[in-house]
N, C-alpha and C positions, 0 to 999 in steps of 0.2 A: 503492499500499500504506499508507504513511505518513498518506495522507488518511482511509482506512477506518478505520485504529486510532484517530485523532482523534476520528471519529465515533462508535466503540465507546466510547470512553472516556468521552464526553460522556453516552451512552446511559447507562452503569454508574452514573456522577455523580448521574444523576437518579432511577435506582432505588433507590439507597442510602438516601436520608431516607426512602424508602416504607418498607423493612424496620426501619429505625431506629425509625420513630416507630410504624407499627402492628403490628410485632411485638414491640417490645423496652418502648415507653414509653406504648402507648395504654391497657393495663389499668391501670399504676399512675397517670397522671395523670389521665385520664378520672373515675375515682370520687372521687379525692381532693381536685383543684383545678379544677372545672369551668370557672372564670373563666380560670384560668391556661392552658388549653389552647389556646385559639385564638392566642395571643402564641407559646407554644412551637412550635406547628405552624408559622406565619409565619415563624419563627426557623430550624426545621430545613430548611424549602424556601428561605429565603432564603441559606441557606449553599450550599445545592446550587446555586443560580443564580450565587453567588459562586465556587464551584469549577468552573463552566463555563467561567467567563470565566479563571480561573487556567490552566485547561488547554483552551485555543481550539482550532478545529477549524484554522484558520489566520491567518496574519497578513498584515496588507496595509495600507501607506499610513498606519500608525499605528491600524488600525480590527480589533476584535476579532469573529471570526466563531465561533459557539457557539450552545449551545440552552438559553440562558437564561431564556428565557420560559414553556419548559414547566413547570418547577418553580414558577415564579412563576403562572402559570395555575392549577396545582392548588392552590396555597397559597390563591388568592383563592376559586375554586370551591367548595372543600373547609372552608375555616377561615372564610372570609366577610370583611368589612372589616377586622377587626382583625389576622387573619392577613394580609392583603395589606399594611395598612400596615407590619408587622413586616417583611415579606419585601422590601416598596419600600427602608425604611430602609438593609437591609443591601445591596440591588443597586446602588442610586444610590450608598452609602457607597463601595463597593469601586470602581465605576466612576470616581468622582472620584478616589479614589487612584491608580488606572491612568492618569488623564490628563484633564483639562478640555477646555475649548474647545468647538467648534459641535458636535464627535461626542458631548459629555457633555449638551448641550442637547437634541440629537437624543432621546436615551436618556431624559431626563427625560419629554420630550413623547410619547413611545412609551408609556413606563409609566403616563403619566395616560389614555391613550385607552384602553389594554389592561386598565387597573384597571377604568375607567367601562363598558366593554365587557362585562367578565366579572362585575361586580357587576349590571349589568342582566340577562344572562343566566342568571345563579345564581338568581333568583327562580323559574325556570322548572325549572332543572337540577334543584334538590334534590325536585322531585316527578315527575320521571322514572323510567321503569323502566331498568336497565343497559342494555338495547339502545339506547333513546334517549338515554342518556347518552355512550353510544360515539359515536354518530351528531352530536351535539350538540357533543361535544368534538371532532371532527373539524372541523366547521364551523367553531368557537371557532378552533382551531389554523391553520385556512388564514386565516382573518381577521388574527390575529395574525402570522401571517409576512407578508401583504402590507402589514400596517402596517409592520411592522419594515423590509421592502425599499424602502417610500416614504421612510422616516426616513434609510436608508442612501443612497439615490440623492440625496435633497435635500443630504447631508453631501458627498458627492463632486461633486455637481454646485457646490456654492459652492466648491470647490476645485479645480474645472476638471480633475478626474480621473477622469470619467465612463469614459473610456476603458478605465480599469483593470476596472472592472465588467464592461464588455463582454467583455474579454479572457478574462474567468473561463469565459466558455463556458455554453451551456444545460446541459450535463451535471451540471456544479457546483452549479446552481440547482433543476434538477430534484430532484437527489441530497439536496440542503439541504432542499427542501420536503418532498420524502418522508419525509425522517427526522425532521422536526418532527411530520408526521402519524402515523407509525409510533410516536415516541416517546410521543406522548400519548395515542393509543388504548391501547397496551401500559399505560402508568401507570394509566390510568383504569379498566382490567380488572382489572389487580392491585389496586388500593385497592379497588374494588367487592368484590372476592372476600375480600380480609381483613377488609373489615369486615362483610360478610355471617357470616364465621368467627366475628368477634367478637359479632355479634349473638347469634348459635346458642349459643354459650359461656355469654352473659347469660342468655339462656333457659334453658338448662338449669341453671343456678346458682339462676336465680329458682326454677323448677319442683322443686328440691331442697329448698328452703327452704321453699316452700308445702306440700309434701307433708307434710313434720316437722310444721308448724303446723298444717295440717288435720288429722293424727292427734291431736295434741294437742287442738287446739279439739273435734273429735267427742265423745273420750273426757270432756273436761271437760263440755262441753254435757248429755251424757248421764247424767252422776252428779249434775249439779245438777239438772238439770229435775224430775226424780222428787219428792226432798223438798219443791221451790216447789209442787208439785202438789198433796203432802198438806196443806203448811199453807195453801193455798188454800180448798182444801176445808172444814178445821177453822175458817178465818175464817167461812167463808158458813154454817157450821152454828150457829157462836157468836152471829150476827148477831141470831136470834131473840129472845135473851133480855137485849138489850142496850136502853138507852135510845136517843133518837136522836142524842145527840153523841157517844156510843162507835161508833155504826154510822155516822156521817160518818168517823169515825177510820177504822173497817175498811174502808169504801169506798175511802179513799186507801191502805189497805195493800194492796187488792187492785188498784187500779190501777196501784201499783209493781210488785207480783208481774208483771202482766199485760206492762208495760214490759221485766221481766227476761225474761220467757217470748220477747218479742219480739227482745230481743237474743241471746238463746240460739238463736232460730229462724236467725237470721243467721249464726251461728257454725256451725250446721248446713249450712246453704246454702253458706258457703264452703268449708265441708270436702268437701261432695259436692253439688253443685248437681243436683237431680234433675228430670226434666221429668214432670210428670204426664200431660201430654196434649199430643202433638206434633199440631198442624194447620197448614194454609195458612191465614196471618194476613195481612189486609189493612193493610199498615203506615199509609198514609193515613188511614183510618177509626180507626186505635188511636191514632194522635197526634192527631187532632181530638178523641176523647175525653177522653184528658188534658189537653190544653188547656181544654177547656171545664171540668172538673172542679178544675183547677187554677188557673184564674182568679182565684177570690176569695183563693187564699193568695198571688199574686201582687199582688194590686191593695191587699192589706195590706202590703206592702212598696213600693208606688208604684212596680211594675214593670209593664211592658206585657208580655204575653204574644202572639207572634205565631206561625203556621204557615204553611207552605207543601210541599204534598206532591204528588207527581205521583200519577197514577190508575194503577190497576191495578199496584200494588207489593206482591207476595204473596211472604212468606219462608216456610220450614218451621220452625215453632217453637212453643214454648211459650207460648202470649199471656200468660198471666200473667206469666211470667218476664220479656218480652220488655218487658211495660209497667212492671213494677218496674226496670228498667235504664232508660228511658226517665225515669220518674218521679224516680228518684235525681238524674239528671243535670241534670234541670230545677229541681229542689228547691235543689241546690247552686249552680246558676247564679242563682236567684234571690237566694238568701241572700248570694250573694257581690258585688251591688249593695246601696250603703248609702244612696244619696241620689237614688234615682229611675234608671230606664233601660228598656232590653226585654231581652227574652229570646225568640230566634227558633228555632223546631224546622224543620228542613227535611228532606225525604225525596226522593230522587231514584235512579234507576237509573244503574250506571256498569256496561256491561258484562254480567260475571256476578255482579255483587254490587249489594247493595242500601246507599246510604249515608245514613246518618242523623245530621245536623249539630246540635248544641246550640250555638247562638251568643249571649253574652251581651257588655255592653258594662261590666263590672263592673272589682274591682280588677285582675283579673290575676295572673300569676305570674311569678315569676322562672326560667330555664332550671332551675336548680337544682329549685327547688320541682316543675316540670312533670317534671322525670326522676324524683323518689321518688313520684308518685301512682302509689296502687296497690299501694305496698309495705306489709308488714306494718304496721299500727298508725300510719301517718303520717296527718296532717291539717292542714289549713292552718286550721280551725276552731280556736279558743280551747279550747272544750270537747268536740271532736270527738276520736273514737276512731281513723277510717280505716276503720272495718270495713265501712260502706255503701259504698266504693268498691272495697274489697277485693272484696264480695260481687259487685258489677257487673261489673269485670274479670273474674272466676271464672265468671259466667253467660255473658259475651259469649264467654269460651274455649270454653266446653262448646257452644256454638251453633256452632262452627267460624268465628266471627269475630274481629274485631281493635278495640279500642277504643284511639285516640290522642288526644292534647291537644296543641293549639297556643296558645299563650299570650303575652302581652307585658304587662309591669308598666303598670299603669296605663291599658289599652287595652281589656283583656277576655280571654276565651278561647272556644275554640271546641273543643268535644269530637266525634269522628267516631266513629260506629260503622259497621263495614263486616262485614255478614254475606250469605252467598249467596242469590242470587235464585231463586227458586222459579219454574219454567217456567208451570206451569198451577195452579189451583185445582182440588183435588180435592175 
């Protein structure tokens, strides 16, 4: 009975930081201090590891039995290396406080190996679906358990006390391993559910903000467009009675009015994207056309345009709007490259989705900048308004798709459009 109570207490200590961070702190910290977020994440789970050692499952031969590696794995998998370092410092610091010697060095070796395994696995883990994450976390928890048991065996073998481990019996180790797997699985399911709820709340907030801005943009655009049309008409009429110098001025004025008209059209597209003609579009063919006519623009910037598209990639969409989205992304990528480089457009099928990747080796962005992309009037350009990317996001959403960005400062950016695949051409 006492053993069961200790096991349940360790499980409670693991679940407590999940609620503390994801329910109480995530909304506040993630939006205000994104750079501080991984360190705090590691701090919270590092404290959970220490509490597992403070209230162990059983004592024996100066050795602690607990579930410290479950919160440690969560810290590395979900927080990255910064979170892992923070959790490692807390875990090893408290273990050294409890006692040094060969047992402490075994924990240090175990932490290094587990950290390396978790970081290697994390590159794949972040791209997995929830079911894949559960299966992967089960496998990683088993590997971690085996690494831990190997280090424990080494310590007791060095002390000539292996008989103690044998006397514990198979039931204890099966229960111990089972709780490791259960604690890790339950924690991952809980974290993923809380993170999904967080993403849904963010989408609702974003949608509410965009609806307000959309209504405002539409009303302003309609009110401004009418007088601009009148001004343009009178300028064209008055040109007939002007000399060549003044006609040149008027042509400049008309060009600026056309540019204002284009901006107003963007506002209207942002407010309510309208698909005039839906059809089955060959994505590969459209990308080839876009690359062909944008090659001259890229060459002027000393940028090489590449494309690689699978055959028979059809989507049911407005061809003009789809091309507008891809052109905006390619143009942004070209402009992000200062001293020569490349932009590559790839298109492939992924189950029931078509994914279009626009990849460049430009300046890249920080995580904070990437997070703000698509938000109202945010731009990384000095003279940009952010309207083009806002329209791009809006069009992709209207096509029941998603637009995501992965970027690293100094190494480039990868934009990914994911839209439903069309089974056949009609």
